[in-house]
N, CA, C and O of each residue as an XYZ file, in Angstrom:
700
protein
N     176.000    130.221    223.575
C     175.613    131.607    223.604
C     176.487    132.447    222.692
O     175.993    133.323    221.982
N     177.789    132.179    222.712
C     178.700    132.928    221.854
C     178.401    132.664    220.380
O     178.480    133.580    219.562
N     178.068    131.460    220.043
C     177.776    131.113    218.661
C     176.511    131.842    218.210
O     176.464    132.333    217.082
N     175.516    131.921    219.033
C     174.276    132.627    218.715
C     174.538    134.115    218.521
O     174.014    134.725    217.589
N     175.341    134.694    219.389
C     175.695    136.108    219.276
C     176.483    136.350    217.983
O     176.258    137.346    217.296
N     177.399    135.448    217.656
C     178.208    135.557    216.440
C     177.318    135.454    215.194
O     177.475    136.242    214.262
N     176.396    134.500    215.168
C     175.498    134.349    214.028
C     174.569    135.550    213.885
O     174.265    135.965    212.766
N     174.125    136.101    214.982
C     173.271    137.280    214.945
C     174.026    138.464    214.339
O     173.457    139.203    213.535
N     175.279    138.657    214.704
C     176.090    139.741    214.140
C     176.351    139.546    212.646
O     176.309    140.504    211.874
N     176.619    138.315    212.244
C     176.867    138.022    210.829
C     175.609    138.294    210.008
O     175.695    138.884    208.932
N     174.444    137.875    210.496
C     173.190    138.124    209.791
C     172.899    139.619    209.705
O     172.430    140.109    208.678
N     173.178    140.330    210.776
C     172.967    141.769    210.806
C     173.858    142.458    209.768
O     173.378    143.333    209.047
N     175.139    142.089    209.672
C     176.063    142.675    208.692
C     175.635    142.353    207.260
O     175.706    143.215    206.383
N     175.194    141.123    207.019
C     174.718    140.759    205.691
C     173.480    141.557    205.306
O     173.353    142.004    204.166
N     172.583    141.731    206.242
C     171.370    142.487    205.979
C     171.682    143.929    205.615
O     171.076    144.472    204.691
N     172.601    144.554    206.311
C     172.974    145.952    206.048
C     173.710    146.073    204.718
O     173.437    146.997    203.952
N     174.624    145.171    204.430
C     175.398    145.247    203.191
C     174.556    144.978    201.957
O     174.813    145.570    200.909
N     173.580    144.124    202.042
C     172.727    143.847    200.888
C     171.930    145.069    200.485
O     171.729    145.286    199.290
N     171.478    145.857    201.398
C     170.719    147.065    201.106
C     171.578    148.116    200.423
O     171.058    148.871    199.602
N     172.862    148.202    200.721
C     173.739    149.219    200.131
C     173.988    148.961    198.653
O     174.083    149.909    197.874
N     174.095    147.700    198.251
C     174.342    147.377    196.850
C     173.213    147.867    195.966
O     173.458    148.371    194.870
N     172.006    147.730    196.417
C     170.863    148.139    195.633
C     170.838    149.651    195.450
O     170.553    150.126    194.351
N     171.122    150.402    196.473
C     171.133    151.852    196.384
C     172.250    152.344    195.478
O     172.046    153.283    194.709
N     173.418    151.737    195.551
C     174.528    152.198    194.721
C     174.281    151.904    193.248
O     174.706    152.685    192.397
N     173.607    150.805    192.919
C     173.318    150.512    191.517
C     172.288    151.499    190.967
O     172.357    151.867    189.795
N     171.337    151.931    191.793
C     170.382    152.938    191.352
C     171.079    154.265    191.119
O     170.751    154.968    190.164
N     172.027    154.623    191.960
C     172.767    155.862    191.784
C     173.591    155.822    190.501
O     173.689    156.831    189.802
N     174.181    154.676    190.181
C     174.978    154.553    188.961
C     174.126    154.721    187.713
O     174.561    155.355    186.752
N     172.917    154.163    187.711
C     172.069    154.292    186.529
C     171.598    155.727    186.370
O     171.468    156.207    185.244
N     171.339    156.426    187.474
C     170.947    157.825    187.382
C     172.097    158.661    186.847
O     171.866    159.574    186.054
N     173.329    158.377    187.255
C     174.486    159.118    186.768
C     174.695    158.869    185.285
O     175.042    159.798    184.555
N     174.494    157.646    184.820
C     174.677    157.335    183.406
C     173.667    158.059    182.534
O     174.018    158.520    181.448
N     172.432    158.171    182.976
C     171.424    158.835    182.162
C     171.612    160.342    182.160
O     171.287    160.995    181.169
N     172.125    160.908    183.235
C     172.308    162.353    183.260
C     173.590    162.776    182.571
O     173.701    163.936    182.173
N     174.567    161.890    182.410
C     175.816    162.260    181.770
C     175.682    162.340    180.256
O     176.407    163.107    179.621
N     174.785    161.578    179.665
C     174.651    161.571    178.224
C     173.810    162.758    177.767
O     172.667    162.911    178.197
N     174.375    163.608    176.888
C     173.585    164.732    176.396
C     172.487    164.242    175.454
O     172.664    163.264    174.728
N     171.382    164.921    175.478
C     170.237    164.569    174.646
C     170.313    165.401    173.364
O     170.789    166.536    173.383
N     169.846    164.836    172.260
C     169.868    165.550    170.987
C     168.744    166.576    171.001
O     167.569    166.233    170.871
N     169.117    167.825    171.158
C     168.165    168.928    171.172
C     168.623    169.991    170.186
O     169.759    169.973    169.713
N     167.726    170.910    169.889
C     168.083    171.999    168.980
C     169.187    172.861    169.582
O     170.050    173.367    168.865
N     169.155    173.023    170.897
C     170.184    173.827    171.554
C     171.554    173.158    171.463
O     172.566    173.834    171.277
N     171.587    171.842    171.592
C     172.855    171.113    171.463
C     173.383    171.209    170.037
O     174.591    171.324    169.830
N     172.494    171.164    169.060
C     172.905    171.254    167.659
C     173.373    172.671    167.335
O     174.323    172.845    166.571
N     172.726    173.672    167.898
C     173.162    175.056    167.676
C     174.549    175.307    168.257
O     175.262    176.199    167.797
N     174.929    174.536    169.252
C     176.221    174.710    169.897
C     177.393    174.149    169.105
O     178.541    174.325    169.512
N     177.134    173.477    167.984
C     178.221    172.934    167.168
C     179.054    174.064    166.587
O     178.528    175.095    166.170
N     180.357    173.850    166.568
C     181.258    174.840    165.972
C     181.743    174.309    164.633
O     182.574    173.403    164.569
N     181.215    174.886    163.575
C     181.634    174.557    162.215
C     181.241    175.723    161.322
O     180.401    176.543    161.695
N     181.850    175.796    160.142
C     181.533    176.849    159.195
C     180.356    176.391    158.344
O     180.442    175.394    157.627
N     179.264    177.126    158.434
C     178.048    176.775    157.712
C     177.967    177.616    156.441
O     177.601    178.790    156.490
N     178.309    177.013    155.302
C     178.260    177.709    154.026
C     176.856    177.627    153.456
O     176.199    176.589    153.535
N     176.404    178.729    152.883
C     175.121    178.759    152.184
C     175.406    179.006    150.715
O     176.489    179.467    150.353
N     174.452    178.704    149.887
C     174.644    178.881    148.454
C     174.586    180.348    148.066
O     173.811    181.122    148.628
N     175.405    180.716    147.110
C     175.362    182.061    146.542
C     174.138    182.161    145.636
O     173.517    181.142    145.334
N     173.779    183.362    145.197
C     172.639    183.468    144.272
C     172.829    182.640    142.992
O     171.867    182.063    142.484
N     174.063    182.579    142.468
C     174.324    181.732    141.293
C     174.138    180.259    141.651
O     173.628    179.477    140.849
N     174.551    179.891    142.852
C     174.395    178.509    143.299
C     172.939    178.126    143.448
O     172.543    177.010    143.112
N     172.144    179.051    143.952
C     170.711    178.780    144.093
C     170.044    178.585    142.736
O     169.148    177.753    142.591
N     170.488    179.362    141.737
C     169.943    179.178    140.388
C     170.376    177.835    139.807
O     169.608    177.177    139.105
N     171.613    177.434    140.106
C     172.129    176.178    139.550
C     171.414    174.959    140.125
O     171.248    173.959    139.427
N     170.991    175.025    141.378
C     170.336    173.875    142.013
C     168.821    174.013    142.074
O     168.146    173.201    142.707
N     168.282    175.044    141.415
C     166.833    175.282    141.477
C     166.034    174.100    140.936
O     164.952    173.805    141.444
N     166.548    173.423    139.919
C     165.834    172.294    139.326
C     166.224    170.952    139.933
O     165.666    169.922    139.556
N     167.157    170.947    140.852
C     167.637    169.721    141.490
C     166.729    169.429    142.681
O     166.984    169.897    143.791
N     165.673    168.658    142.448
C     164.630    168.438    143.445
C     165.156    167.765    144.715
O     164.787    168.155    145.822
N     166.002    166.775    144.558
C     166.499    166.046    145.726
C     167.421    166.922    146.573
O     167.480    166.753    147.791
N     168.135    167.849    145.951
C     168.937    168.783    146.735
C     168.012    169.667    147.573
O     168.271    169.902    148.753
N     166.946    170.151    146.963
C     165.997    171.005    147.684
C     165.381    170.247    148.859
O     165.219    170.795    149.949
N     165.042    168.980    148.623
C     164.470    168.162    149.694
C     165.490    167.931    150.812
O     165.145    167.985    151.993
N     166.746    167.673    150.434
C     167.783    167.479    151.440
C     168.016    168.761    152.235
O     168.229    168.708    153.446
N     167.977    169.905    151.568
C     168.157    171.181    152.267
C     167.045    171.400    153.295
O     167.293    171.903    154.391
N     165.835    171.023    152.936
C     164.713    171.136    153.877
C     164.927    170.210    155.070
O     164.715    170.604    156.217
N     165.349    168.975    154.794
C     165.576    168.013    155.877
C     166.743    168.434    156.769
O     166.724    168.176    157.972
N     167.749    169.072    156.197
C     168.869    169.579    156.997
C     168.380    170.697    157.918
O     168.811    170.787    159.067
N     167.491    171.539    157.423
C     166.919    172.586    158.288
C     166.112    171.969    159.428
O     166.156    172.460    160.556
N     165.375    170.897    159.140
C     164.660    170.188    160.199
C     165.643    169.559    161.185
O     165.402    169.545    162.392
N     166.751    169.040    160.661
C     167.766    168.422    161.508
C     168.358    169.448    162.472
O     168.655    169.122    163.622
N     168.531    170.680    162.008
C     169.057    171.742    162.876
C     168.087    172.064    164.014
O     168.488    172.608    165.043
N     166.817    171.725    163.823
C     165.807    171.920    164.861
C     165.571    170.643    165.661
O     164.607    170.549    166.420
N     166.456    169.658    165.487
C     166.436    168.375    166.203
C     165.262    167.488    165.797
O     164.822    166.650    166.583
N     164.754    167.662    164.585
C     163.736    166.757    164.051
C     164.460    165.673    163.267
O     164.936    165.918    162.158
N     164.545    164.476    163.839
C     165.322    163.390    163.263
C     164.481    162.388    162.493
O     164.977    161.316    162.146
N     163.235    162.703    162.219
C     162.317    161.721    161.639
C     162.769    161.226    160.264
O     162.604    160.045    159.960
N     163.325    162.085    159.441
C     163.786    161.660    158.113
C     165.013    160.764    158.214
O     165.167    159.834    157.422
N     165.881    161.032    159.172
C     167.163    160.358    159.255
C     167.124    159.049    160.048
O     168.019    158.217    159.897
N     166.114    158.853    160.884
C     166.042    157.590    161.628
C     164.945    156.680    161.094
O     164.464    155.799    161.806
N     164.555    156.888    159.863
C     163.544    156.050    159.237
C     164.152    154.790    158.638
O     165.224    154.343    159.048
N     163.461    154.237    157.680
C     163.876    153.001    157.030
C     165.127    153.250    156.189
O     165.208    154.238    155.459
N     166.090    152.355    156.296
C     167.364    152.505    155.584
C     167.168    152.401    154.077
O     167.860    153.083    153.321
N     166.237    151.559    153.626
C     165.990    151.397    152.194
C     165.480    152.696    151.576
O     165.875    153.053    150.466
N     164.608    153.400    152.285
C     164.123    154.684    151.779
C     165.245    155.705    151.691
O     165.305    156.497    150.751
N     166.130    155.680    152.673
C     167.256    156.613    152.677
C     168.224    156.315    151.538
O     168.706    157.236    150.878
N     168.513    155.042    151.302
C     169.415    154.697    150.196
C     168.782    155.022    148.844
O     169.482    155.429    147.917
N     167.472    154.845    148.725
C     166.775    155.218    147.488
C     166.853    156.728    147.275
O     167.074    157.194    146.158
N     166.672    157.479    148.342
C     166.786    158.940    148.253
C     168.197    159.343    147.818
O     168.357    160.222    146.972
N     169.205    158.713    148.387
C     170.592    159.052    148.061
C     170.901    158.721    146.599
O     171.565    159.498    145.912
N     170.424    157.581    146.129
C     170.644    157.204    144.729
C     170.010    158.220    143.777
O     170.624    158.623    142.789
N     168.784    158.627    144.084
C     168.110    159.621    143.249
C     168.811    160.979    143.356
O     168.873    161.726    142.380
N     169.329    161.291    144.526
C     170.074    162.540    144.736
C     171.293    162.582    143.814
O     171.574    163.606    143.191
N     172.008    161.471    143.735
C     173.206    161.421    142.886
C     172.845    161.397    141.402
O     173.545    162.004    140.591
N     171.771    160.711    141.035
C     171.372    160.631    139.626
C     170.872    161.971    139.101
O     171.091    162.292    137.933
N     170.213    162.748    139.932
C     169.621    164.005    139.493
C     170.597    165.176    139.545
O     170.197    166.316    139.306
N     171.850    164.925    139.848
C     172.831    166.005    139.902
C     172.902    166.679    138.535
O     173.094    165.995    137.529
N     172.754    167.993    138.474
C     172.828    168.691    137.180
C     174.186    168.475    136.517
O     175.207    168.371    137.197
N     174.190    168.407    135.200
C     175.430    168.133    134.464
C     176.461    169.240    134.694
O     177.663    168.979    134.662
N     176.009    170.457    134.922
C     176.924    171.568    135.212
C     177.720    171.307    136.487
O     178.855    171.764    136.615
N     177.131    170.577    137.425
C     177.764    170.350    138.719
C     178.410    168.971    138.850
O     178.809    168.587    139.949
N     178.519    168.234    137.776
C     179.140    166.908    137.852
C     180.652    167.034    137.683
O     181.209    166.690    136.640
N     181.291    167.528    138.716
C     182.746    167.613    138.755
C     183.249    166.715    139.875
O     182.483    166.330    140.758
N     184.518    166.386    139.840
C     185.067    165.480    140.860
C     184.886    165.994    142.289
O     184.490    165.210    143.151
N     185.158    167.278    142.588
C     184.956    167.722    143.979
C     183.503    167.609    144.448
O     183.248    167.255    145.599
N     182.563    167.907    143.568
C     181.145    167.847    143.964
C     180.688    166.401    144.077
O     179.919    166.065    144.977
N     181.150    165.545    143.179
C     180.806    164.120    143.263
C     181.363    163.513    144.548
O     180.705    162.691    145.186
N     182.575    163.918    144.927
C     183.148    163.387    146.173
C     182.378    163.898    147.384
O     182.224    163.172    148.366
N     181.899    165.122    147.331
C     181.093    165.647    148.452
C     179.761    164.930    148.555
O     179.261    164.724    149.661
N     179.176    164.547    147.437
C     177.930    163.782    147.511
C     178.190    162.388    148.082
O     177.342    161.833    148.781
N     179.359    161.826    147.784
C     179.706    160.523    148.374
C     179.886    160.650    149.885
O     179.502    159.755    150.638
N     180.469    161.760    150.324
C     180.635    161.989    151.767
C     179.272    162.178    152.425
O     179.039    161.677    153.525
N     178.380    162.890    151.765
C     177.024    163.056    152.308
C     176.343    161.696    152.426
O     175.678    161.417    153.424
N     176.506    160.854    151.414
C     175.927    159.514    151.464
C     176.441    158.747    152.681
O     175.662    158.137    153.412
N     177.747    158.783    152.890
C     178.344    158.067    154.014
C     177.847    158.599    155.350
O     177.496    157.823    156.238
N     177.816    159.913    155.495
C     177.397    160.484    156.781
C     175.916    160.266    157.045
O     175.518    160.056    158.191
N     175.091    160.314    155.996
C     173.661    160.053    156.189
C     173.408    158.619    156.629
O     172.599    158.368    157.522
N     174.107    157.676    155.996
C     173.923    156.273    156.375
C     174.457    156.006    157.781
O     173.876    155.219    158.529
N     175.556    156.655    158.139
C     176.100    156.479    159.487
C     175.150    157.070    160.537
O     174.919    156.463    161.583
N     174.608    158.245    160.253
C     173.640    158.848    161.171
C     172.424    157.944    161.324
O     171.930    157.753    162.435
N     171.942    157.392    160.227
C     170.795    156.484    160.280
C     171.091    155.290    161.171
O     170.265    154.922    162.006
N     172.258    154.680    161.005
C     172.628    153.523    161.823
C     172.745    153.905    163.299
O     172.278    153.168    164.167
N     173.360    155.044    163.585
C     173.535    155.458    164.979
C     172.211    155.805    165.648
O     172.052    155.597    166.851
N     171.264    156.332    164.883
C     169.970    156.677    165.470
C     169.093    155.452    165.685
O     168.296    155.412    166.623
N     169.235    154.461    164.827
C     168.391    153.269    164.935
C     168.831    152.377    166.094
O     167.991    151.829    166.808
N     170.130    152.231    166.284
C     170.636    151.342    167.323
C     170.435    151.959    168.711
O     170.677    153.149    168.913
N     169.997    151.147    169.645
C     169.723    151.633    170.999
C     170.970    151.724    171.864
O     171.017    152.519    172.803
N     171.979    150.918    171.559
C     173.145    150.870    172.441
C     174.195    151.933    172.097
O     175.284    151.915    172.670
N     173.900    152.845    171.191
C     174.809    153.936    170.851
C     174.508    155.101    171.786
O     173.353    155.501    171.931
N     175.550    155.651    172.425
C     175.302    156.744    173.354
C     175.023    158.042    172.586
O     175.375    158.177    171.414
N     174.404    158.962    173.255
C     173.946    160.195    172.623
C     175.090    161.071    172.141
O     174.910    161.844    171.200
N     176.252    160.973    172.752
C     177.398    161.768    172.314
C     177.801    161.379    170.895
O     178.112    162.248    170.080
N     177.800    160.082    170.592
C     178.127    159.622    169.244
C     177.030    160.014    168.256
O     177.318    160.323    167.100
N     175.788    160.003    168.701
C     174.693    160.441    167.841
C     174.829    161.917    167.507
O     174.612    162.319    166.364
N     175.188    162.729    168.497
C     175.409    164.150    168.251
C     176.568    164.363    167.281
O     176.500    165.231    166.412
N     177.615    163.585    167.426
C     178.757    163.683    166.523
C     178.337    163.344    165.095
O     178.801    163.978    164.147
N     177.478    162.368    164.936
C     176.984    161.992    163.603
C     176.131    163.099    162.994
O     176.197    163.347    161.790
N     175.334    163.763    163.824
C     174.532    164.891    163.347
C     175.453    166.001    162.847
O     175.215    166.593    161.795
N     176.501    166.272    163.609
C     177.448    167.318    163.212
C     178.129    166.958    161.897
O     178.333    167.829    161.052
N     178.482    165.694    161.713
C     179.129    165.264    160.475
C     178.223    165.487    159.268
O     178.700    165.881    158.204
N     176.927    165.240    159.419
C     175.987    165.474    158.319
C     175.918    166.960    157.997
O     175.937    167.342    156.827
N     175.839    167.799    159.021
C     175.771    169.247    158.794
C     177.033    169.768    158.122
O     176.955    170.612    157.229
N     178.188    169.277    158.541
C     179.455    169.705    157.947
C     179.546    169.234    156.495
O     180.001    169.980    155.629
N     179.117    168.006    156.228
C     179.167    167.475    154.861
C     178.273    168.284    153.921
O     178.666    168.578    152.792
N     177.079    168.644    154.379
C     176.174    169.433    153.542
C     176.737    170.837    153.322
O     176.637    171.387    152.225
N     177.323    171.404    154.357
C     177.943    172.717    154.230
C     179.103    172.689    153.241
O     179.271    173.619    152.452
N     179.896    171.636    153.282
C     181.011    171.514    152.345
C     180.536    171.311    150.912
O     181.197    171.763    149.977
N     179.404    170.642    150.723
C     178.831    170.523    149.380
C     178.450    171.903    148.857
O     178.729    172.228    147.704
N     177.817    172.711    149.694
C     177.471    174.073    149.296
C     178.721    174.874    148.932
O     178.724    175.628    147.959
N     179.767    174.704    149.715
C     181.022    175.409    149.448
C     181.600    174.995    148.095
O     182.065    175.848    147.339
N     181.579    173.706    147.783
C     182.123    173.234    146.507
C     181.281    173.721    145.325
O     181.828    174.029    144.266
N     179.979    173.791    145.490
C     179.114    174.311    144.423
C     179.438    175.779    144.177
O     179.591    176.197    143.029
N     179.543    176.568    145.254
C     179.891    177.979    145.110
C     181.253    178.154    144.452
O     181.427    179.007    143.582
N     182.202    177.351    144.870
C     183.564    177.438    144.354
C     183.601    177.104    142.855
O     184.290    177.780    142.090
N     182.876    176.082    142.438
C     182.844    175.681    141.031
C     182.227    176.771    140.173
O     182.748    177.092    139.105
N     181.125    177.339    140.630
C     180.455    178.376    139.848
C     181.286    179.653    139.789
O     181.281    180.345    138.771
N     181.990    179.971    140.852
C     182.864    181.147    140.847
C     184.046    180.930    139.898
O     184.441    181.844    139.175
N     184.599    179.737    139.904
C     185.707    179.419    138.999
C     185.249    179.524    137.545
O     185.972    180.054    136.702
N     184.046    179.019    137.252
C     183.506    179.123    135.898
C     183.329    180.575    135.484
O     183.581    180.924    134.330
N     182.904    181.415    136.399
C     182.710    182.831    136.102
C     184.045    183.500    135.780
O     184.127    184.283    134.833
N     185.078    183.207    136.542
C     186.376    183.833    136.303
C     187.049    183.305    135.037
O     187.863    184.010    134.440
N     186.732    182.096    134.622
C     187.279    181.576    133.371
C     186.674    182.262    132.158
O     187.299    182.319    131.099
N     185.451    182.787    132.305
C     184.805    183.496    131.200
C     185.399    184.885    131.001
O     185.353    185.426    129.897
N     185.953    185.463    132.057
C     186.531    186.803    131.958
C     187.891    186.684    131.278
O     188.753    185.921    131.713
N     188.065    187.441    130.216
C     189.313    187.405    129.472
C     190.162    188.617    129.838
O     189.651    189.694    130.146
N     191.438    188.412    129.795
C     192.374    189.474    130.112
C     192.418    190.490    128.967
O     192.282    190.126    127.799
N     192.607    191.759    129.312
C     192.686    192.820    128.302
C     194.094    192.922    127.717
O     194.282    193.624    126.724
N     195.044    192.279    128.269
C     196.427    192.398    127.800
C     196.786    191.345    126.826
O     197.917    191.313    126.341
């Protein structure tokens, strides 16, 4: 009788404990999905960085640079959380980047601007890789989006800076 009572208690404890494991694993998966921020326009607007825009001289300098204009459009889409251009085929993205670098106007082929285009290339490829892979958490994807926005902003800053420097070199001193 004691053995039967003991076995009944052991079975009862096993039955209760098995049910708890299943509930706790469901709670953990719900916590993991709610902790990761989703890439939204509101999350992208919340980034803290200096967003440089081109000056009127800068806009004239890049008016014929088709790939820059296309990248500027895609960056505006990226700010609205449209990732379709950046999570596409890697070969298309590398072809776009190569054409972007080849079409750089000769006026803007200076070391600072060339280095900024290399940084844009790196950040675009990194964003593409992070968006394609499923096991990358959304926080890292958001960080990659921010890096692309900062890189493009810094390119605009370098273009403005180069054109302003050229303007001041043309001004001669009266003394």
